[in-house]
N, C-alpha and C positions, 0 to 999 in steps of 0.2 A: 801623116796624111788624117789620122784619127781626129789630131786637134783640130783640123781644119772643119770637120765635120761636127764636132762637138761645139765650135765657135759658131758654125753656120746655124746649128739647131737652137743654140742660147739665143741669138739674135732674131731668130724667127719666132720664136716664142715670146720673146720681149714685145717684138712689133705687134703680134697678135694680141697680146695683153693691153697694148694700148690702145689699139682700135677697138676691141670688146669692152674696155673700161671706160670709154666716153659716156659721158651722162646723155640720157634722152632730152633733157631739159636743154642743153647746149644745142642739140639738132632742131629743137622746137623753137628755140630763141633765132637761130640762123634763119629758119624758115619765115618766122614773122618779120625780121629784119629785112629780107629779101622782098617779101611780099608789100612792106610798107616802103621800100626804096622804089619797087616797079610803080606803085600806085602813083608816088609822088612824080617820078620822073615822067610818067605817060598822061598825067591830068591834062585836061584842056581847060582855061580860063576863060571866061567870056569878057570881052573887052568891046567897048562902044566904040564911036568914030574919033573920040576925044583922046583915047589912049588913057583913061583914067580907070583902073581897077578898084574893087572894093575889098579890102582886106577880111579875110575868112575868121580872123581870130577877134578882131576888134571892131570892126565894120567902119573903119576911117577910109577915105578916098586916099589912093597914091598914084603916082605917076608908073605907068607901065615900063617905062626904060628905066626907072630906078629899081624896079625890082623887089624893095624892101616896103614895107609900111613905115611912113613916117611917124606913127604913134608908137607902135610897139617892136617894130623891128622885123615882123614876121615876112617870111617869103610871099610875096603876092602871086 
């Protein structure tokens, strides 16, 4: 029974050490990625009646149905 408690304590200390040792940069990077992903998935694009969108990266016009810029390949 003493061996069980010893193993349980060692595993608990190891788990706490792994959680406490996580760098704050990783947490901040995760938050930035989450914010960028949320902004990209919830953005609204303005389209006209023709279904043509203007690329935000290079300014070329591309079909709304294609979803990608024909010049640079960016998401429209």
